C-alpha positions in Angstrom: 182.8 189.4 132.6 184.0 187.2 129.9 181.8 185.0 127.8 182.9 181.9 129.4 181.5 183.3 132.8 177.8 182.8 130.9 178.1 179.3 129.9 177.3 177.6 133.1 174.1 179.7 133.7 172.8 179.0 130.2 173.5 175.4 130.7 171.8 175.0 134.0 168.7 176.8 132.5 168.5 174.7 129.4 168.8 171.5 131.5 165.9 172.8 133.8 163.6 173.5 130.7 164.5 170.3 129.1 163.6 168.4 132.3 160.3 170.2 132.7 159.3 169.2 128.9 160.4 165.7 129.5 158.1 165.6 132.7 155.2 167.2 130.6 155.7 164.4 127.9 155.9 161.6 130.5 152.8 162.8 132.2 151.0 162.9 129.1 152.0 159.5 128.1 150.9 158.1 131.5 147.3 160.0 131.4 147.0 158.8 127.8 147.7 155.2 128.9 145.4 155.5 131.7 142.5 156.8 129.4 143.1 154.2 126.6 143.2 151.5 129.5 140.0 152.7 130.9 138.3 152.7 127.8 139.3 149.2 127.0 138.2 148.0 130.5 134.8 149.6 129.8 134.5 147.9 126.2 135.6 144.7 127.8 133.0 144.9 130.7 130.4 145.6 128.2 131.2 142.9 125.7 131.1 140.5 129.1 127.6 141.8 129.9 126.5 141.2 126.4 127.9 137.7 126.3 126.0 136.9 129.5 122.6 137.5 127.8 121.7 134.5 125.9 120.8 134.9 122.3 117.7 132.7 121.3 115.8 132.2 118.0 112.0 133.0 118.1 109.1 132.1 115.9 105.6 133.1 115.9 102.8 130.5 116.1 101.4 129.8 112.4 98.0 129.9 112.1 97.6 128.7 108.5 96.4 125.4 107.8 99.1 122.5 107.7 99.1 119.7 105.2 99.4 116.9 107.4 99.2 113.1 106.7 98.6 110.3 108.9 100.4 106.8 108.3 98.6 103.7 109.9 99.1 99.9 108.9 96.7 98.1 106.9 96.0 94.7 105.4 95.1 94.3 101.9 92.0 91.9 101.1 90.2 91.0 98.0 87.0 93.2 97.2 85.3 89.8 96.8 86.2 86.7 98.4 84.3 83.4 98.4 85.4 80.4 100.6 83.9 77.1 98.6 82.6 74.3 100.6 80.9 71.0 99.1 77.3 70.7 99.4 77.6 67.0 98.9 79.4 64.4 100.9 81.7 61.9 99.2 85.2 61.6 97.8 87.0 64.2 95.5 87.3 62.3 92.2 89.4 65.1 90.6 90.2 68.8 90.8 90.7 71.0 87.7 92.6 74.1 88.9 95.1 74.9 91.3 96.3 78.1 93.3 97.2 81.0 91.2 94.7 80.0 88.4 92.4 82.8 86.9 89.0 81.3 86.5 85.7 82.4 84.9 82.2 82.4 86.5 80.8 79.0 86.2 84.1 77.4 85.5 84.5 73.8 86.9 87.0 73.6 89.9 86.6 69.9 91.1 84.2 66.9 90.7 83.0 64.9 93.7 82.2 60.9 93.6 79.3 60.5 95.7 78.0 56.9 95.7 75.6 57.4 98.4 73.7 60.2 96.9 73.5 58.3 93.7 71.7 55.5 95.6 69.5 57.9 97.6 68.5 59.2 94.1 67.6 55.8 92.6 65.7 55.0 95.7 63.7 58.4 95.5 63.0 57.8 92.0 61.8 54.1 92.9 59.5 55.7 95.6 58.0 58.1 93.2 57.3 55.8 90.6 55.5 53.5 93.2 53.6 56.4 94.7 52.5 57.4 90.9 51.3 53.9 90.5 49.2 53.7 93.7 47.6 57.1 92.5 46.7 55.4 89.2 45.3 52.5 91.2 43.4 54.9 93.4 42.0 56.8 90.4 40.8 53.6 88.9 39.0 52.6 92.3 37.4 55.8 92.6 36.0 55.7 89.0 34.4 52.2 89.9 32.9 53.7 93.0 31.4 56.6 91.2 29.6 54.1 88.8 28.5 51.9 91.7 27.2 54.7 93.7 25.0 55.6 91.1 23.5 52.2 91.2 23.3 52.3 95.1 25.9 49.2 95.1 28.3 51.0 97.4 27.8 53.1 100.6 28.3 56.8 100.8 30.9 56.2 103.2 33.0 53.7 101.1 33.0 56.4 98.3 34.3 59.1 100.4 37.1 56.7 101.7 38.2 56.1 98.0 38.1 59.7 97.4 40.3 60.4 100.4 42.5 57.6 99.4 43.3 59.1 96.1 44.0 62.5 97.9 46.5 60.6 100.4 48.2 59.0 97.2 48.6 62.2 95.4 50.1 64.0 98.3 52.6 60.9 98.6 53.6 61.5 94.9 54.3 65.2 95.5 56.4 64.3 98.8 58.5 61.7 96.6 58.6 64.2 93.6 60.0 67.0 95.9 62.5 64.3 97.3 63.9 63.4 93.9 64.2 67.0 93.1 66.2 67.8 96.2 68.6 65.2 95.5 68.8 66.0 91.9 69.9 69.3 93.0 72.4 67.8 95.3 73.7 65.7 92.5 74.7 68.8 90.7 76.9 70.1 93.6 79.1 67.1 92.7 80.5 69.6 90.4 82.2 72.6 91.9 82.3 75.7 90.2 83.7 79.1 90.3 81.0 81.5 91.5 82.5 84.8 89.8 85.5 85.6 87.8 88.6 85.7 89.9 91.9 84.2 91.3 92.0 80.7 93.0 94.1 81.7 96.1 93.6 78.6 98.1 93.0 74.8 97.4 92.6 72.6 100.6 91.8 69.1 99.1 93.2 66.5 96.8 92.1 63.5 94.9 90.7 60.9 97.0 89.9 63.1 100.2 86.9 62.6 102.2 84.4 65.5 101.5 81.9 66.4 104.0 78.8 68.3 103.2 78.4 71.9 104.7 80.8 74.5 105.9 80.5 74.3 109.5 83.7 72.3 110.2 87.1 72.2 108.4 88.7 74.0 105.7 87.1 75.3 102.3 87.9 73.3 99.6 89.0 76.5 97.5 89.1 80.0 97.9 88.3 82.2 94.9 89.1 86.0 95.1 88.3 88.8 93.1 91.6 90.9 93.0 90.7 93.4 90.2 89.9 95.5 93.2 91.2 95.2 96.7 89.9 96.4 100.2 92.2 97.9 102.7 91.1 98.3 106.4 92.9 100.3 108.8 92.0 101.6 112.5 92.0 105.2 112.9 92.7 107.0 116.2 89.3 108.4 117.7 90.8 111.9 117.7 91.6 111.9 113.9 88.2 110.3 112.4 86.7 113.7 112.1 89.4 114.8 109.7 88.9 111.9 107.3 86.1 112.1 105.0 84.5 109.7 102.9 85.7 109.9 99.4 89.2 111.3 100.6 92.3 110.3 98.8 95.0 108.1 100.3 98.3 106.5 99.2 99.5 103.0 100.3 102.9 101.5 99.9 103.9 97.6 100.1 107.2 96.3 100.8 107.6 94.6 97.6 107.6 97.9 95.7 110.0 100.0 97.4 109.5 103.8 96.5 106.2 103.2 94.6 102.8 104.1 95.9 99.2 103.4 94.9 96.2 105.5 95.1 93.1 104.5 97.1 89.8 105.7 98.1 88.2 106.0 101.6 84.8 104.2 100.9 83.3 103.4 104.1 83.6 103.9 108.1 82.3 101.8 110.8 81.3 105.1 112.9 82.1 103.3 116.0 84.9 103.3 118.4 86.5 100.1 119.4 86.5 100.0 123.3 89.6 98.3 123.4 91.8 100.1 121.1 90.0 103.5 120.9 90.0 103.4 117.1 87.4 103.3 114.3 87.6 100.9 111.4 87.9 102.5 108.0 87.7 100.8 104.6 89.5 102.0 101.6 89.6 100.5 98.0 92.4 100.5 95.4 92.2 99.5 91.7 94.3 96.4 90.9 93.6 96.0 87.4 97.2 95.1 86.9 97.3 92.6 89.3 100.3 93.9 91.2 99.0 93.9 94.7 98.3 90.7 96.6 95.3 90.1 99.0 96.6 89.4 102.6 99.6 91.6 102.2 100.7 94.3 104.6 100.4 97.8 103.3 101.3 101.1 104.9 98.4 103.7 104.5 99.0 107.5 104.2 95.9 109.6 104.8 95.5 113.2 104.1 94.2 114.9 107.4 91.8 118.0 107.0 92.8 121.0 109.1 90.1 122.5 111.1 91.8 125.7 111.3 91.4 126.1 115.2 95.1 125.1 116.2 98.2 127.2 116.1 101.3 125.5 114.7 104.7 125.5 116.3 108.2 123.6 116.3 108.1 120.4 118.2 111.7 121.8 119.6 109.7 124.7 121.3 107.9 122.5 123.7 109.1 122.2 127.5 108.2 119.5 129.7 109.3 119.7 133.3 107.9 120.0 136.9 105.9 122.9 135.4 104.0 120.5 133.1 103.7 121.2 129.2 104.5 124.9 128.4 106.7 127.2 125.9 108.9 130.1 126.6 108.0 133.4 125.0 110.0 136.7 125.0 108.1 139.6 126.0 108.4 143.2 124.6 111.0 144.0 127.4 113.1 141.2 126.0 112.5 139.1 129.1 111.4 135.4 129.1 108.0 134.2 130.4 106.4 130.9 130.1 103.0 129.8 129.0 101.2 126.5 129.7 99.6 125.0 126.5 97.5 122.4 125.5 98.5 120.2 122.5 95.8 119.4 119.8 97.9 117.5 117.4 101.3 115.9 117.2 102.6 115.8 113.7 106.2 114.8 114.4 108.4 118.3 113.8 105.1 120.2 113.9 102.8 120.5 117.1 99.4 121.9 116.8 98.4 123.8 119.8 94.6 124.0 120.9 95.0 126.7 123.6 97.6 128.9 125.6 99.1 130.9 122.9 98.5 133.5 120.4 99.5 134.2 116.8 101.4 137.3 118.1 103.5 135.6 120.9 107.3 135.5 120.2 108.3 131.9 121.0 111.6 130.5 121.7 112.2 128.1 119.1 114.6 125.8 121.0 115.0 127.3 124.7 118.4 126.9 126.2 119.0 124.4 129.3 118.5 126.7 132.4 116.6 129.3 130.9 114.2 130.9 133.7 111.3 133.3 133.8 112.4 137.0 133.8 115.9 136.2 132.1 117.1 138.9 129.8 117.7 137.6 126.1 118.7 138.7 123.0 116.8 137.7 120.0 118.8 136.8 116.6 117.7 137.5 113.2 114.9 139.3 111.6 111.1 139.0 111.2 109.9 137.5 108.0 106.4 137.8 106.4 105.2 138.7 109.9 104.8 134.8 110.8 108.5 133.8 111.4 111.7 135.1 112.9 114.9 134.1 111.1 116.9 131.5 112.4 120.3 133.0 112.4 122.1 134.4 115.0 124.5 137.0 115.8 128.2 136.4 116.4 130.2 138.7 119.0 134.0 139.1 119.0 135.7 140.2 122.2 137.7 143.6 122.0 141.1 143.4 123.0 142.3 145.1 126.0 144.7 147.8 125.8 
């Protein structure tokens, strides 16, 4: 057999081997692709399940005392303020000071022309002189009676009548003298003077105005205010009263000095609750030696509140108020959500004081997402810091690509 006779046999065998090799390689490729795709599907399924679990930020209730403040509106008033009324009727002859004038104690403010009072004083002085003359006459008559009774020229009854008449006339002298003294005192009230050093904040009269004695009707002629020190009255809600002590410091601000505050001191409390408003009135004092603050002005009063240490403090965003009432969402040890009803002790804006319902070890969801329900599995983002708070960072997840 020639060499050419072996060629077809060898070619068919090689082709068969090559086909087998190609089939094996193809099977290996298909198997590898199936395995890779299955692995990718598993990863995608795992990522999808992970994304279905909400990531939340949790905090622990803070038992530490919180430095809280309470802002209330107040009204500045002069520490001493005297509305000045006339004690003598007449016409205003002249006024010496106007509003804004600083006066000393005893300084003349105005003078009243009171002709009726002048005439009454003259009449009273004349009545006094007449009564004194009658006393002198009665004394002389009694002396003559004493001489005559020794000689039995007058009866004892006549002598007693002369004695009684002298006593009566002496009483009239005292009455007339008292009336003169009263009118002389009223004469002094024709001069209206400042009762103490201060500022004239009101003048309600002018030259020629009719002045009526007394303070029952009409406005005061002048108002003198001591503005070296001012009072501030604020109405404090009843639940905050125990946390504001006498002697506590406060800060006040007024619209005319934006960005500036003045120190004040809590001086007194009414120790009573107004039934209409449920508040207690407290008095503060602020030094005004520079005269920058004005009586009657509005002021914002910031009071520092003492913390009683009984409340746990949580972020306001953690509160849930729905058909279940006021409650919070916590994360249990198994990573599932549970709800706890709570009682609020104090609302401090961004921070809420909780009186009951929580413990310091509860893991509280800081901002519960919408639709969260009891028993939901959640993922906690961040790490715990100082044993009192969980970090607010959240983890990011990227979807793996399917093969």
